[in-house]
C-alpha positions as CSV (number, residue, x, y, z in Angstrom):
1,M,-59.2,-189.6,-108.9
2,S,-57.8,-186.5,-107.1
3,T,-59.5,-183.9,-105.0
4,I,-59.0,-180.1,-105.3
5,S,-58.2,-178.5,-102.0
6,W,-59.4,-175.0,-101.5
7,P,-57.2,-172.1,-100.3
8,L,-57.5,-171.3,-96.5
9,A,-59.0,-167.9,-97.3
10,L,-62.1,-169.7,-98.6
11,T,-62.6,-171.6,-95.4
12,L,-62.7,-168.4,-93.4
13,T,-65.8,-167.2,-95.3
14,A,-67.9,-170.1,-94.4
15,S,-70.7,-169.6,-91.8
16,A,-70.9,-172.3,-89.2
17,A,-74.6,-171.6,-88.9
18,L,-75.3,-172.9,-92.4
19,P,-75.6,-176.6,-93.1
20,R,-72.9,-178.1,-95.2
21,I,-73.7,-180.2,-98.3
22,A,-71.5,-183.0,-97.2
23,E,-73.5,-183.4,-94.0
24,A,-76.8,-183.6,-95.8
25,K,-78.4,-186.6,-97.4
26,A,-78.3,-187.1,-101.1
27,P,-80.7,-184.8,-102.9
28,G,-83.9,-186.2,-104.5
29,L,-83.1,-184.6,-107.8
30,L,-79.9,-183.6,-109.7
31,V,-80.6,-180.8,-112.2
32,V,-78.0,-180.2,-114.9
33,V,-78.4,-177.1,-117.1
34,S,-76.2,-176.4,-120.1
35,V,-76.4,-173.0,-121.8
36,D,-75.0,-173.4,-125.3
37,Q,-72.3,-170.8,-126.0
38,L,-72.3,-169.2,-122.6
39,S,-68.7,-168.1,-122.3
40,A,-67.0,-167.2,-119.1
41,D,-66.6,-163.7,-120.6
42,L,-70.3,-163.3,-121.2
43,F,-71.1,-164.6,-117.7
44,A,-68.7,-162.1,-116.1
45,E,-69.9,-159.2,-118.3
46,Y,-73.6,-159.6,-117.3
47,R,-73.2,-161.1,-113.8
48,Q,-74.0,-157.8,-112.1
49,H,-77.3,-157.5,-114.0
50,F,-78.7,-160.9,-113.1
51,T,-81.7,-160.9,-110.7
52,G,-83.2,-164.4,-111.4
53,G,-81.9,-167.9,-111.6
54,L,-78.4,-167.0,-112.6
55,A,-78.2,-164.6,-109.7
56,R,-79.1,-167.4,-107.3
57,L,-76.6,-169.7,-108.9
58,A,-73.9,-167.0,-108.8
59,N,-74.4,-167.0,-105.0
60,G,-73.7,-170.6,-104.6
61,V,-70.4,-172.4,-105.4
62,V,-68.9,-170.5,-108.4
63,F,-66.1,-171.6,-110.7
64,P,-65.8,-168.7,-113.1
65,S,-62.9,-170.3,-115.0
66,G,-64.3,-173.7,-116.0
67,Y,-62.7,-175.1,-119.1
68,Q,-63.9,-177.1,-122.1
69,S,-60.2,-177.8,-122.2
70,H,-60.0,-179.5,-125.6
71,A,-59.5,-177.8,-129.0
72,A,-62.8,-179.0,-130.6
73,T,-65.0,-176.3,-128.9
74,E,-68.2,-177.2,-130.7
75,T,-71.7,-178.2,-129.3
76,C,-71.4,-181.9,-129.6
77,P,-67.9,-182.4,-128.1
78,G,-68.7,-179.9,-125.3
79,H,-71.9,-181.6,-124.3
80,S,-70.2,-185.0,-124.3
81,T,-67.8,-183.9,-121.5
82,I,-70.4,-182.5,-119.1
83,L,-72.0,-185.7,-117.7
84,T,-69.4,-188.3,-118.8
85,G,-66.4,-186.9,-116.9
86,D,-64.3,-187.5,-120.0
87,R,-62.7,-185.3,-122.7
88,P,-63.6,-185.9,-126.4
89,A,-60.6,-188.1,-126.9
90,R,-62.4,-190.7,-124.7
91,T,-66.0,-189.9,-125.5
92,G,-65.3,-190.2,-129.2
93,I,-67.2,-187.1,-130.0
94,I,-64.5,-185.1,-131.7
95,A,-66.7,-182.6,-133.5
96,N,-70.2,-181.9,-134.6
97,D,-69.4,-183.7,-137.8
98,W,-66.4,-185.8,-139.1
99,V,-65.4,-187.8,-142.1
100,D,-65.5,-191.6,-141.8
101,Q,-63.9,-193.1,-144.8
102,R,-64.8,-196.6,-143.7
103,S,-68.5,-195.9,-143.1
104,V,-71.3,-197.5,-145.1
105,R,-71.8,-194.1,-146.8
106,G,-68.3,-194.3,-148.3
107,G,-66.4,-191.5,-146.8
108,A,-69.2,-189.0,-146.4
109,E,-69.6,-186.8,-143.3
110,V,-71.0,-188.4,-140.2
111,Y,-73.1,-186.4,-137.7
112,C,-72.2,-186.8,-134.1
113,A,-75.7,-187.9,-132.9
114,E,-76.8,-190.1,-135.8
115,D,-76.9,-193.7,-136.8
116,E,-75.5,-193.6,-140.3
117,R,-76.2,-197.3,-140.8
118,V,-79.8,-196.5,-141.4
119,P,-80.4,-196.8,-145.2
120,G,-81.1,-193.6,-147.1
121,T,-79.8,-191.2,-144.4
122,T,-77.2,-188.4,-144.7
123,S,-75.4,-186.3,-142.1
124,K,-78.2,-183.7,-142.8
125,A,-81.2,-186.0,-143.0
126,Y,-80.3,-188.4,-140.2
127,V,-81.8,-190.6,-137.5
128,V,-80.9,-189.4,-134.1
129,S,-78.9,-191.9,-132.0
130,D,-76.4,-192.2,-129.1
131,L,-74.3,-194.6,-131.3
132,H,-71.1,-192.6,-131.4
133,L,-70.9,-191.8,-127.7
134,K,-68.3,-194.3,-126.4
135,V,-68.7,-193.9,-122.7
136,P,-71.5,-193.9,-120.1
137,T,-73.0,-190.8,-118.7
138,L,-73.9,-190.0,-115.1
139,G,-77.5,-191.0,-115.9
140,D,-76.4,-194.4,-117.2
141,L,-74.4,-195.1,-114.0
142,M,-77.3,-193.9,-111.8
143,K,-79.7,-196.3,-113.6
144,A,-77.3,-199.2,-113.4
145,A,-76.9,-198.7,-109.7
146,D,-80.7,-198.4,-109.1
147,G,-83.2,-199.4,-111.7
148,A,-85.8,-197.1,-110.1
149,V,-83.9,-193.9,-111.1
150,R,-85.5,-191.8,-113.8
151,V,-83.6,-189.7,-116.3
152,A,-85.2,-187.0,-118.5
153,S,-83.2,-184.9,-121.0
154,V,-84.8,-181.9,-122.8
155,A,-82.9,-179.5,-125.0
156,G,-83.1,-177.1,-127.9
157,K,-80.8,-179.4,-129.9
158,D,-80.8,-183.1,-130.4
159,R,-77.0,-183.4,-129.8
160,A,-77.3,-181.6,-126.5
161,A,-80.1,-183.9,-125.3
162,V,-78.4,-187.1,-126.5
163,M,-74.8,-186.3,-125.3
164,M,-75.9,-185.4,-121.8
165,G,-78.6,-187.9,-121.6
166,G,-76.6,-190.9,-122.6
167,H,-77.6,-194.4,-123.5
168,H,-80.5,-195.1,-121.2
169,V,-82.8,-192.1,-121.0
170,D,-86.5,-192.4,-119.9
171,E,-87.6,-189.2,-121.7
172,L,-85.5,-187.7,-124.5
173,W,-86.9,-184.6,-126.3
174,W,-85.4,-181.8,-128.4
175,W,-86.8,-178.9,-130.5
176,K,-86.9,-179.3,-134.2
177,G,-88.7,-177.2,-136.8
178,G,-91.3,-175.8,-134.5
179,A,-92.1,-178.7,-132.1
180,F,-90.4,-181.0,-129.6
181,T,-89.6,-184.5,-131.0
182,S,-87.9,-187.7,-129.9
183,L,-86.7,-191.0,-131.2
184,A,-88.8,-192.9,-133.7
185,G,-91.6,-194.9,-132.0
186,K,-91.4,-193.0,-128.8
187,A,-94.8,-192.5,-127.2
188,T,-95.6,-188.8,-126.7
189,P,-96.5,-188.0,-123.1
190,P,-99.2,-185.4,-122.2
191,A,-96.5,-182.8,-121.2
192,V,-95.1,-182.9,-124.7
193,L,-98.5,-182.8,-126.4
194,S,-99.3,-179.7,-124.4
195,A,-96.0,-178.1,-125.1
196,N,-96.3,-178.6,-128.8
197,E,-99.8,-177.3,-128.9
198,A,-98.6,-174.1,-127.1
199,L,-95.7,-173.9,-129.6
200,R,-98.1,-174.0,-132.5
201,D,-100.1,-171.1,-131.0
202,E,-97.0,-169.1,-130.3
203,L,-95.4,-169.7,-133.7
204,G,-98.7,-168.8,-135.3
205,T,-98.5,-165.3,-133.8
206,A,-96.0,-162.7,-135.1
207,Q,-93.5,-161.4,-132.5
208,P,-93.3,-157.6,-132.5
209,G,-89.9,-157.6,-130.8
210,F,-88.8,-157.5,-127.2
211,D,-88.5,-154.4,-125.1
212,L,-85.0,-153.0,-124.7
213,P,-83.8,-153.0,-121.1
214,A,-81.9,-150.0,-120.0
215,V,-78.7,-152.0,-119.6
216,C,-78.9,-153.0,-123.3
217,R,-79.3,-149.6,-124.8
218,Q,-75.6,-148.9,-125.2
219,R,-75.3,-152.1,-127.3
220,D,-78.2,-151.2,-129.6
221,R,-76.5,-150.3,-132.8
222,T,-76.4,-151.9,-136.2
223,V,-73.2,-153.3,-137.7
224,M,-72.7,-154.1,-141.3
225,A,-71.5,-157.6,-141.9
226,G,-70.7,-157.9,-145.6
227,A,-73.1,-160.1,-147.5
228,A,-75.3,-160.6,-144.4
229,G,-76.1,-156.9,-144.4
230,P,-77.0,-155.0,-141.2
231,V,-76.8,-157.0,-138.0
232,G,-78.4,-155.9,-134.8
233,S,-81.3,-153.8,-133.4
234,G,-84.0,-156.2,-134.5
235,R,-84.8,-157.3,-130.9
236,F,-86.1,-160.7,-132.2
237,A,-89.1,-159.3,-134.1
238,R,-90.4,-162.2,-136.3
239,P,-93.3,-163.0,-138.6
240,A,-95.7,-165.8,-137.8
241,Q,-94.5,-169.3,-138.6
242,D,-90.8,-168.4,-138.7
243,A,-89.3,-171.3,-136.8
244,E,-85.7,-170.2,-137.5
245,A,-86.3,-166.8,-136.0
246,F,-88.0,-168.4,-133.1
247,R,-85.1,-170.6,-132.2
248,A,-82.6,-167.7,-132.4
249,S,-84.5,-165.8,-129.7
250,P,-85.4,-166.2,-126.0
251,E,-88.6,-167.9,-127.0
252,L,-86.7,-171.2,-127.5
253,D,-85.3,-171.3,-123.9
254,V,-88.7,-170.4,-122.4
255,A,-90.3,-173.3,-124.3
256,T,-87.5,-175.7,-123.3
257,V,-87.8,-174.8,-119.6
258,Q,-91.6,-175.1,-119.7
259,L,-91.4,-178.6,-121.1
260,A,-88.7,-179.7,-118.7
261,T,-90.8,-178.4,-115.8
262,A,-93.9,-180.3,-117.0
263,L,-92.0,-183.5,-117.5
264,R,-90.4,-183.3,-114.0
265,R,-93.9,-182.8,-112.6
266,D,-95.5,-185.6,-114.5
267,L,-92.6,-188.1,-113.8
268,K,-92.5,-186.9,-110.2
269,L,-88.7,-186.6,-110.5
270,G,-87.1,-185.9,-107.1
271,Q,-90.2,-187.1,-105.2
272,R,-89.9,-190.8,-105.3
273,G,-87.4,-191.8,-102.7
274,V,-84.5,-192.1,-105.1
275,T,-82.2,-189.5,-106.7
276,D,-83.4,-188.7,-110.3
277,L,-81.8,-186.7,-113.0
278,L,-83.2,-183.8,-115.0
279,I,-81.1,-182.5,-117.9
280,V,-82.0,-179.2,-119.5
281,G,-80.1,-177.9,-122.6
282,L,-80.8,-174.3,-123.3
283,S,-79.7,-173.6,-126.9
284,A,-81.0,-170.1,-127.7
285,T,-77.8,-168.3,-126.6
286,D,-75.8,-170.2,-129.3
287,Y,-78.3,-169.4,-132.1
288,V,-78.3,-165.8,-131.0
289,G,-74.5,-165.7,-131.0
290,H,-74.3,-167.2,-134.5
291,T,-77.1,-164.9,-135.8
292,Y,-76.2,-161.6,-134.1
293,G,-72.8,-162.0,-132.4
294,T,-72.1,-161.8,-128.7
295,E,-71.9,-158.0,-128.0
296,G,-75.1,-156.6,-129.5
297,A,-78.5,-155.8,-128.0
298,E,-79.9,-159.2,-129.0
299,M,-77.4,-161.0,-126.8
300,C,-78.0,-158.6,-124.0
301,I,-81.8,-159.2,-124.2
302,Q,-81.1,-163.0,-124.5
303,L,-79.0,-163.2,-121.4
304,L,-81.4,-161.3,-119.2
305,A,-84.2,-163.5,-120.5
306,L,-82.1,-166.6,-119.8
307,D,-81.7,-165.4,-116.2
308,A,-85.5,-165.2,-115.9
309,A,-86.0,-168.6,-117.6
310,V,-83.5,-170.4,-115.3
311,G,-85.3,-168.6,-112.4
312,Q,-88.6,-170.1,-113.5
313,L,-87.1,-173.6,-113.5
314,L,-85.7,-173.2,-110.0
315,W,-88.9,-171.6,-108.7
316,S,-91.0,-174.5,-110.0
317,L,-88.7,-176.9,-108.0
318,D,-89.0,-174.7,-104.9
319,A,-92.8,-174.6,-105.2
320,A,-93.0,-178.4,-105.5
321,G,-90.9,-178.9,-102.4
322,V,-88.2,-180.9,-104.2
323,D,-84.8,-181.3,-102.5
324,Y,-82.5,-180.7,-105.5
325,A,-78.9,-179.8,-106.4
326,V,-78.3,-177.9,-109.6
327,V,-75.2,-177.3,-111.7
328,L,-75.1,-174.9,-114.7
329,T,-72.4,-174.7,-117.3
330,A,-71.8,-174.5,-121.0
331,D,-70.6,-176.6,-123.9
332,H,-68.2,-173.9,-125.2
333,G,-67.8,-170.1,-125.4
334,G,-67.9,-167.9,-128.4
335,H,-66.6,-164.8,-130.1
336,D,-68.3,-161.7,-131.6
337,L,-68.5,-161.1,-135.3
338,P,-65.2,-159.6,-136.5
339,E,-66.8,-156.4,-138.0
340,R,-68.0,-155.4,-134.5
341,S,-64.9,-156.7,-132.8
342,R,-62.8,-154.3,-134.9
343,L,-65.0,-151.4,-133.9
344,N,-64.6,-152.4,-130.3
345,G,-60.8,-152.3,-130.3
346,A,-59.7,-155.7,-131.7
347,P,-58.0,-154.8,-135.0
348,S,-56.7,-158.3,-135.6
349,A,-60.3,-159.7,-135.8
350,S,-60.9,-161.0,-139.3
351,R,-62.8,-163.5,-141.4
352,V,-60.9,-166.5,-142.7
353,D,-59.4,-166.3,-146.2
354,R,-61.0,-168.3,-149.0
355,D,-57.7,-170.0,-149.8
356,L,-57.8,-171.8,-146.4
357,S,-60.9,-173.8,-147.4
358,I,-60.2,-177.5,-147.7
359,K,-61.3,-177.3,-151.3
360,E,-58.8,-174.6,-152.1
361,V,-55.9,-176.2,-150.2
362,G,-56.7,-179.6,-151.8
363,R,-56.8,-178.0,-155.3
364,K,-53.3,-176.6,-154.8
365,V,-52.0,-179.9,-153.5
366,A,-53.6,-181.9,-156.3
367,G,-52.2,-179.5,-158.9
368,K,-48.7,-179.7,-157.5
369,L,-48.7,-183.5,-157.3
370,Q,-50.7,-184.0,-160.5
371,L,-53.4,-186.0,-158.7
372,A,-57.1,-186.1,-159.3
373,E,-59.3,-184.3,-156.8
374,P,-60.4,-184.6,-154.0
375,V,-57.2,-185.3,-152.1
376,L,-58.4,-183.7,-148.9
377,L,-61.7,-184.2,-147.1
378,G,-63.4,-182.3,-144.2
379,R,-65.2,-179.1,-143.5
380,G,-62.4,-176.8,-142.6
381,P,-61.0,-174.3,-142.6
382,G,-59.7,-175.1,-139.1
383,G,-60.0,-178.4,-137.2
384,D,-59.6,-181.9,-138.7
385,V,-58.5,-182.5,-142.3
386,W,-58.5,-186.0,-143.8
387,V,-56.3,-187.3,-146.6
388,N,-58.4,-189.3,-149.1
389,A,-57.9,-193.0,-148.3
390,K,-58.3,-194.0,-151.9
391,L,-54.9,-192.6,-152.7
392,G,-51.9,-194.9,-152.6
393,K,-49.6,-195.0,-149.5
394,G,-46.9,-192.9,-151.2
395,Q,-49.4,-190.4,-152.5
396,R,-50.9,-190.0,-149.1
397,V,-47.5,-189.2,-147.6
398,D,-46.9,-186.6,-150.3
399,V,-50.4,-185.0,-149.9
400,L,-49.9,-184.8,-146.2
401,R,-46.5,-183.1,-146.5
402,E,-47.7,-180.6,-149.1
403,A,-51.0,-179.8,-147.2
404,K,-49.1,-179.2,-144.0
405,A,-46.7,-176.9,-145.7
406,I,-49.5,-174.8,-147.2
407,Y,-51.4,-174.5,-143.9
408,S,-48.2,-173.8,-141.9
409,S,-47.2,-170.9,-144.2
410,H,-50.5,-169.1,-144.1
411,R,-50.7,-165.9,-142.2
412,Q,-54.0,-166.9,-140.4
413,V,-52.8,-170.3,-139.2
414,A,-51.2,-170.6,-135.7
415,A,-50.2,-174.3,-135.9
416,V,-50.7,-177.5,-137.8
417,F,-50.3,-181.0,-136.3
418,S,-50.1,-184.3,-138.1
419,R,-51.8,-187.3,-136.7
420,D,-48.5,-188.7,-135.5
421,E,-47.6,-185.5,-133.8
422,V,-50.8,-185.3,-131.9
423,L,-50.7,-189.0,-130.8
424,A,-47.1,-188.5,-129.7
425,T,-48.3,-185.7,-127.3
426,P,-49.0,-187.0,-123.8
427,T,-52.5,-186.7,-122.4
428,P,-52.5,-183.3,-120.9
429,S,-52.7,-182.5,-117.2
430,G,-52.4,-179.5,-114.9
431,P,-54.2,-176.2,-115.3
432,P,-55.9,-176.2,-118.7
433,E,-55.0,-172.6,-119.5
434,T,-51.3,-173.6,-119.5
435,W,-51.7,-176.4,-122.1
436,T,-49.9,-176.1,-125.4
437,L,-51.9,-176.1,-128.6
438,A,-50.8,-179.7,-129.2
439,E,-52.1,-180.7,-125.8
440,R,-55.4,-179.0,-126.5
441,A,-55.6,-181.0,-129.8
442,R,-54.7,-184.2,-128.0
443,A,-57.6,-183.8,-125.6
444,S,-60.1,-184.0,-128.5
445,F,-58.2,-186.5,-130.7
446,D,-59.7,-190.0,-131.2
447,P,-57.4,-192.2,-133.4
448,D,-60.5,-193.9,-134.8
449,R,-62.2,-190.7,-136.0
450,S,-59.9,-187.7,-136.0
451,G,-58.2,-186.3,-139.1
452,D,-54.7,-186.7,-140.6
453,L,-54.1,-183.1,-139.9
454,V,-55.4,-180.7,-137.2
455,V,-55.3,-177.0,-138.1
456,A,-55.4,-174.2,-135.5
457,L,-56.4,-170.8,-136.8
458,K,-54.9,-167.8,-135.1
459,P,-56.9,-165.9,-132.4
460,R,-59.9,-163.9,-133.5
461,V,-59.9,-165.4,-137.0
462,T,-63.6,-166.3,-137.6
463,A,-64.0,-169.5,-139.6
464,I,-66.8,-168.0,-141.7
465,E,-65.5,-166.6,-144.9
466,V,-68.8,-165.0,-146.1
467,P,-71.4,-164.1,-143.4
468,S,-75.0,-164.9,-144.1
469,K,-78.3,-164.7,-142.4
470,G,-78.0,-166.8,-139.3
471,S,-74.3,-167.2,-139.6
472,V,-72.2,-164.1,-138.9
473,A,-70.2,-165.3,-135.9
474,T,-69.0,-168.6,-134.5
475,H,-66.8,-170.6,-132.2
476,G,-64.7,-173.8,-132.4
477,S,-61.2,-172.4,-131.9
478,F,-58.3,-173.5,-129.7
479,W,-58.5,-170.2,-127.8
480,D,-59.7,-169.4,-124.3
481,Y,-62.7,-167.2,-125.4
482,D,-64.1,-170.5,-126.8
483,R,-62.7,-172.8,-124.0
484,R,-63.6,-170.9,-120.8
485,V,-67.1,-171.4,-119.4
486,P,-68.7,-170.8,-116.0
487,I,-69.5,-173.8,-113.7
488,L,-72.1,-173.0,-111.0
489,F,-73.3,-175.3,-108.3
490,W,-76.2,-174.6,-105.9
491,R,-78.3,-176.4,-103.3
492,K,-80.4,-175.0,-100.5
493,G,-78.1,-174.3,-97.5
494,I,-74.9,-174.4,-99.5
495,V,-72.0,-172.3,-98.1
496,P,-71.4,-169.7,-100.9
497,F,-67.8,-169.4,-102.1
498,E,-65.9,-168.8,-105.3
499,Q,-62.9,-170.6,-106.6
500,P,-60.9,-168.5,-109.1
501,L,-58.5,-171.2,-110.1
502,S,-59.3,-173.2,-113.3
503,V,-61.2,-176.4,-113.3
504,E,-62.7,-178.5,-116.2
505,T,-66.2,-179.4,-117.2
506,V,-65.2,-183.0,-117.0
507,D,-65.0,-182.4,-113.2
508,I,-68.8,-182.0,-113.0
509,M,-69.7,-185.6,-113.3
510,P,-67.5,-187.0,-110.6
511,S,-68.5,-184.2,-108.3
512,L,-72.2,-185.0,-108.7
513,A,-71.5,-188.7,-108.4
514,A,-69.8,-188.0,-105.0
515,L,-72.8,-185.9,-103.9
516,I,-75.0,-189.0,-104.3
517,G,-72.4,-191.6,-103.1
518,L,-71.8,-193.1,-106.6
519,S,-68.5,-194.1,-108.0
520,P,-67.8,-192.4,-111.3
521,G,-65.3,-195.0,-112.4
522,D,-62.2,-194.2,-114.4
523,V,-62.7,-190.8,-115.9
524,D,-60.6,-187.8,-116.9
525,G,-62.3,-185.5,-114.4
526,R,-61.7,-185.1,-110.7
527,C,-64.1,-184.4,-107.8
528,L,-64.6,-180.8,-106.8
529,D,-65.3,-180.1,-103.1
530,L,-68.6,-178.4,-103.0
531,V,-68.0,-177.1,-99.5
532,A,-65.5,-174.6,-98.1
533,G,-63.3,-176.1,-95.4
534,E,-63.8,-179.4,-93.6
535,G,-66.3,-182.0,-94.5
536,S,-65.4,-182.6,-98.1
537,S,-68.0,-184.1,-100.3
538,C,-65.3,-185.9,-102.3
539,P,-64.1,-189.4,-101.4
């Protein structure tokens, strides 16, 4: 495990009057916040306008070019990197969903945070589980080292709570359909009962819409997005009982922070003589990005509200007198809807062609080879593609060859890699922005789960053919607007500094482990010095 050394210029900004983290005792509480779809671009765009929690964190130790370095820039893989220290190739979380042709469901899709062995389940109607996460998390290691440690994980999505929480979580809660829920048979503590009662009241009342801050006014215009109709200028107005509208608004993050705060209080996290772990997954930014895009008034309102919500979380810890260290990052970035991107000067932005769907490519291949469909499996149009295992060996070779040729010749495809080509690519190292597309694919390729082909769409090709309500923009590409995320560390008394060079989200876990004197084991990540100059917190 290597250590990053800071440039001399950074050491000259440190104030000798301030205590250094490395000289202080381990904090009573580690707080890890993930903001779903908070790209480095969005953070930079709004940084000057933050006045709450994000403003405080932006005056700590700032890595503005953190990388979810792999190609599978989706929610589940991204969250699996943050507290394991491993890339998806090792966590096993290669996507939100994948095809397992050996599963008990006979080749159907598998959801990343489910147990498909439960009879009667599907990848849409599933039982939440940590089954597919192949490695331990920081919380798992902390609890193994000291059985008194408590870990609480609360998020707006089950996959965020599970992938950061790991295999041994004391309290695991996520938002679903208007209330916070947990694993079957889990007793509901008073904090959750109160939170759900408050949610019932809030959902039962119509939301007239948020005020429009002055900084958001220039973004307040409607964009037509095909079948989805006009997008923008709604300001999150919603009728009573509309849970989908609730989750795609700042209301979801506020509710998540309130529950996390209450659970911390009731569990006395950070106040018991050991270092505890509080994990908070704030999911609204992602839902807002998918529903409204990243450059409209809704995202502007959301990010300012996020700043306030994070501030409330930190203020509650201050008020309780907890000695805590906090890190905030994201599972992936995102891209605006192409209709607005073109208006904003990106003429190459487009929606994916229908003939790149797995169904259409498979139809062409089957027709040419005179085979019965389906010959290809998966979601597509980019990412992993599986050849139907029911085909004969020779047929599979032919299907793979023809499918790769079709993808490679398409004007919206940047590259196509076969399984053999990806596995022949060495595990990448060095600055993640310099990695080849094959190296990015390798970082999220698990031979047990990944496809027979990996397809990379060209930049600014949105993998949504026909936009619809709640789905006008997305992420998941090989490109840096989806890979780059901020990484922010803060603790009372920390010497503020900013490291412009790239780091990875897998570096977070070993850095936090070093802060509390815990060995992270053999992981992909490396420890980041959280002090400028002498007195490194890294071993």
